[in-house]
DSSP file (Angstrom, degrees, kcal/mol; ACC not computed):
  #  RESIDUE AA STRUCTURE BP1 BP2  ACC     N-H-->O    O-->H-N    N-H-->O    O-->H-N    TCO  KAPPA ALPHA  PHI   PSI    X-CA   Y-CA   Z-CA
    1    1 A X              0   0    0      0, 0.0     2,-0.4     0, 0.0     0, 0.0   0.000 360.0 360.0 360.0 132.7   99.6   93.1  116.6
    2    2 A X        -     0   0    0      2,-0.0     2,-0.3     0, 0.0     0, 0.0  -0.914 360.0-171.0-113.7 140.0  101.5   96.2  115.4
    3    3 A X        -     0   0    0     -2,-0.4     2,-0.5     2,-0.0    35,-0.0  -0.941  17.0-138.7-126.4 149.4  102.6   96.8  111.9
    4    4 A X        -     0   0    0     -2,-0.3     2,-0.6     2,-0.0    -2,-0.0  -0.939  15.0-152.3-107.8 126.2  104.9   99.4  110.4
    5    5 A X        -     0   0    0     -2,-0.5     2,-0.3     0, 0.0    -2,-0.0  -0.866  10.9-152.8 -99.5 122.1  103.8  100.8  107.1
    6    6 A X        -     0   0    0     -2,-0.6     2,-0.3     2,-0.0    -2,-0.0  -0.730  13.3-124.9 -96.6 145.9  106.6  102.1  105.0
    7    7 A X        -     0   0    0     -2,-0.3     3,-0.0     1,-0.1     4,-0.0  -0.617   1.6-145.5 -87.0 145.3  106.1  104.9  102.5
    8    8 A X  S    S+     0   0    0     -2,-0.3     2,-0.3     2,-0.1    -1,-0.1   0.529  87.9  25.4 -85.8  -6.1  107.1  104.4   98.9
    9    9 A X  S    S-     0   0    0      0, 0.0     2,-0.2     0, 0.0    -1,-0.0  -0.968  96.8 -88.2-147.6 162.0  108.1  108.0   98.7
   10   10 A X        -     0   0    0     -2,-0.3     2,-0.4    -3,-0.0    -2,-0.1  -0.526  45.1-161.8 -72.1 139.8  109.3  110.7  101.1
   11   11 A X        -     0   0    0     -2,-0.2     2,-0.1    -4,-0.0    -4,-0.0  -0.938  18.0-117.3-125.0 146.5  106.4  112.6  102.7
   12   12 A X     >  -     0   0    0     -2,-0.4     4,-2.0     1,-0.1     3,-0.4  -0.437  32.3-112.5 -73.7 156.1  106.3  115.9  104.4
   13   13 A X  H  > S+     0   0    0      1,-0.2     4,-2.5     2,-0.2     5,-0.2   0.865 118.8  55.5 -58.7 -36.8  105.3  115.9  108.0
   14   14 A X  H  > S+     0   0    0      1,-0.2     4,-2.2     2,-0.2    -1,-0.2   0.874 106.4  50.8 -65.8 -35.7  102.1  117.8  107.1
   15   15 A X  H  > S+     0   0    0     -3,-0.4     4,-2.5     2,-0.2    -2,-0.2   0.903 110.4  49.2 -66.6 -41.0  101.2  115.0  104.6
   16   16 A X  H  X S+     0   0    0     -4,-2.0     4,-2.6     2,-0.2    -2,-0.2   0.924 111.4  48.8 -64.5 -44.4  101.7  112.3  107.2
   17   17 A X  H  X S+     0   0    0     -4,-2.5     4,-2.3     1,-0.2    -1,-0.2   0.902 111.8  49.9 -61.5 -41.0   99.5  114.2  109.8
   18   18 A X  H  X S+     0   0    0     -4,-2.2     4,-2.2     2,-0.2    -2,-0.2   0.920 111.6  47.7 -64.5 -44.3   96.8  114.6  107.1
   19   19 A X  H  X S+     0   0    0     -4,-2.5     4,-2.2     2,-0.2    -2,-0.2   0.912 112.2  49.4 -63.8 -43.4   96.9  110.9  106.2
   20   20 A X  H  X S+     0   0    0     -4,-2.6     4,-2.3     1,-0.2    -1,-0.2   0.891 110.1  51.5 -63.3 -39.5   96.8  109.9  109.9
   21   21 A X  H  X S+     0   0    0     -4,-2.3     4,-2.0     2,-0.2    -1,-0.2   0.903 109.0  50.6 -64.1 -40.9   93.8  112.2  110.5
   22   22 A X  H  X S+     0   0    0     -4,-2.2     4,-1.0     1,-0.2    -2,-0.2   0.914 111.3  48.2 -62.3 -42.6   92.0  110.7  107.6
   23   23 A X  H  < S+     0   0    0     -4,-2.2     7,-0.4     1,-0.2     3,-0.3   0.882 111.5  49.8 -67.0 -38.1   92.6  107.2  108.9
   24   24 A X  H  < S+     0   0    0     -4,-2.3    -1,-0.2     1,-0.2    -2,-0.2   0.874 113.4  46.1 -66.9 -36.5   91.4  108.1  112.4
   25   25 A X  H  < S+     0   0    0     -4,-2.0     2,-0.5     1,-0.2    -1,-0.2   0.597 110.8  54.4 -84.7 -11.4   88.2  109.7  111.1
   26   26 A X     X  -     0   0    0     -4,-1.0     4,-1.9    -3,-0.3     3,-0.4  -0.814  58.8-178.4-127.0  91.8   87.3  106.9  108.7
   27   27 A X  H  > S+     0   0    0     -2,-0.5     4,-2.5     1,-0.2     5,-0.2   0.823  83.4  57.6 -59.9 -32.7   87.1  103.5  110.5
   28   28 A X  H  > S+     0   0    0      2,-0.2     4,-2.3     1,-0.2    -1,-0.2   0.907 107.2  47.3 -66.0 -40.7   86.2  101.7  107.2
   29   29 A X  H  > S+     0   0    0     -3,-0.4     4,-2.3     2,-0.2    -1,-0.2   0.902 112.2  50.2 -65.9 -40.8   89.4  102.9  105.5
   30   30 A X  H  X S+     0   0    0     -4,-1.9     4,-2.4    -7,-0.4    -2,-0.2   0.903 110.6  49.6 -63.9 -41.7   91.5  101.9  108.6
   31   31 A X  H  X S+     0   0    0     -4,-2.5     4,-2.5     2,-0.2    -2,-0.2   0.912 110.5  49.9 -64.0 -43.5   89.9   98.5  108.5
   32   32 A X  H  X S+     0   0    0     -4,-2.3     4,-2.0     1,-0.2    -2,-0.2   0.913 112.1  47.7 -62.1 -42.8   90.6   98.0  104.8
   33   33 A X  H  X S+     0   0    0     -4,-2.3     4,-2.2     2,-0.2    -2,-0.2   0.906 111.3  51.2 -64.7 -41.7   94.2   99.1  105.3
   34   34 A X  H  X S+     0   0    0     -4,-2.4     4,-2.4     1,-0.2    -2,-0.2   0.910 109.9  49.2 -62.8 -43.2   94.6   96.8  108.3
   35   35 A X  H  X S+     0   0    0     -4,-2.5     4,-2.3     1,-0.2    -1,-0.2   0.889 110.0  51.6 -64.1 -39.2   93.3   93.8  106.3
   36   36 A X  H  X S+     0   0    0     -4,-2.0     4,-2.1     2,-0.2    -1,-0.2   0.919 111.2  47.2 -62.6 -44.3   95.6   94.5  103.4
   37   37 A X  H  X S+     0   0    0     -4,-2.2     4,-2.4     1,-0.2    -2,-0.2   0.906 111.9  50.2 -65.4 -41.7   98.6   94.6  105.7
   38   38 A X  H  X S+     0   0    0     -4,-2.4     4,-2.5     2,-0.2    -1,-0.2   0.886 109.3  51.5 -65.3 -38.3   97.6   91.4  107.4
   39   39 A X  H  X S+     0   0    0     -4,-2.3     4,-2.4     2,-0.2    -1,-0.2   0.922 111.2  47.5 -63.1 -43.5   97.1   89.6  104.1
   40   40 A X  H  X S+     0   0    0     -4,-2.1     4,-2.3     2,-0.2    -2,-0.2   0.910 112.0  50.2 -63.4 -42.4  100.6   90.7  103.0
   41   41 A X  H  X S+     0   0    0     -4,-2.4     4,-2.3     1,-0.2    -2,-0.2   0.909 110.4  49.9 -62.3 -42.4  102.1   89.6  106.3
   42   42 A X  H  X S+     0   0    0     -4,-2.5     4,-2.6     2,-0.2    -2,-0.2   0.904 109.4  51.5 -63.9 -42.4  100.4   86.2  106.0
   43   43 A X  H  X S+     0   0    0     -4,-2.4     4,-2.2     1,-0.2    -1,-0.2   0.921 111.8  46.7 -60.5 -44.4  101.7   85.7  102.4
   44   44 A X  H  X S+     0   0    0     -4,-2.3     4,-1.7     2,-0.2    -1,-0.2   0.885 111.6  51.4 -65.5 -38.3  105.2   86.5  103.6
   45   45 A X  H  X S+     0   0    0     -4,-2.3     4,-0.8     1,-0.2    -2,-0.2   0.916 111.9  46.3 -64.8 -42.8  104.9   84.2  106.5
   46   46 A X  H  < S+     0   0    0     -4,-2.6     3,-0.4     1,-0.2    -2,-0.2   0.869 110.8  53.0 -67.7 -36.7  103.7   81.3  104.2
   47   47 A X  H  < S+     0   0    0     -4,-2.2    -1,-0.2     1,-0.2    -2,-0.2   0.827 113.3  43.1 -68.6 -30.9  106.5   82.0  101.7
   48   48 A X  H  < S+     0   0    0     -4,-1.7     2,-0.3    -5,-0.2    -1,-0.2   0.541  86.8 111.2 -93.3  -6.1  109.1   81.7  104.4
   49   49 A X     <  -     0   0    0     -4,-0.8     5,-0.1    -3,-0.4    -3,-0.0  -0.509  59.2-150.7 -70.1 130.0  107.7   78.7  106.2
   50   50 A X  S    S+     0   0    0     -2,-0.3     2,-0.2     3,-0.1    -1,-0.1   0.757  78.9  25.3 -73.5 -23.3  109.9   75.6  105.7
   51   51 A X  S    S-     0   0    0      2,-0.4    -2,-0.0     1,-0.0     0, 0.0  -0.667  92.9 -96.8-127.0-176.9  106.9   73.2  106.0
   52   52 A X  S    S+     0   0    0     -2,-0.2     2,-0.2     2,-0.1    -3,-0.1   0.716  97.2  91.5 -76.4 -20.3  103.2   73.3  105.3
   53   53 A X  S    S-     0   0    0      1,-0.1     2,-0.6    -7,-0.0    -2,-0.4  -0.496  78.3-128.1 -75.7 144.7  102.6   73.9  109.0
   54   54 A X        -     0   0    0     -2,-0.2     2,-0.4    -4,-0.1    -2,-0.1  -0.832  17.9-135.2 -94.8 123.6  102.3   77.5  110.2
   55   55 A X              0   0    0     -2,-0.6    -6,-0.0     1,-0.1     0, 0.0  -0.641 360.0 360.0 -77.1 129.2  104.6   78.3  113.1
   56   56 A X              0   0    0     -2,-0.4    -1,-0.1     0, 0.0    -2,-0.0   0.408 360.0 360.0-118.6 360.0  102.7   80.3  115.7
């Protein structure tokens, strides 16, 4: 599963490279970010579901 993370502010290319390097070098931080994104995705999926069943 691929997710796109949008920035809440404009970032310089050097800031983006630095952030990506930090995420690559720290697996725990990457895992925490991934779990946060998946939780948000699940909440949105549940909010838009017309019934109680989850469409897969």
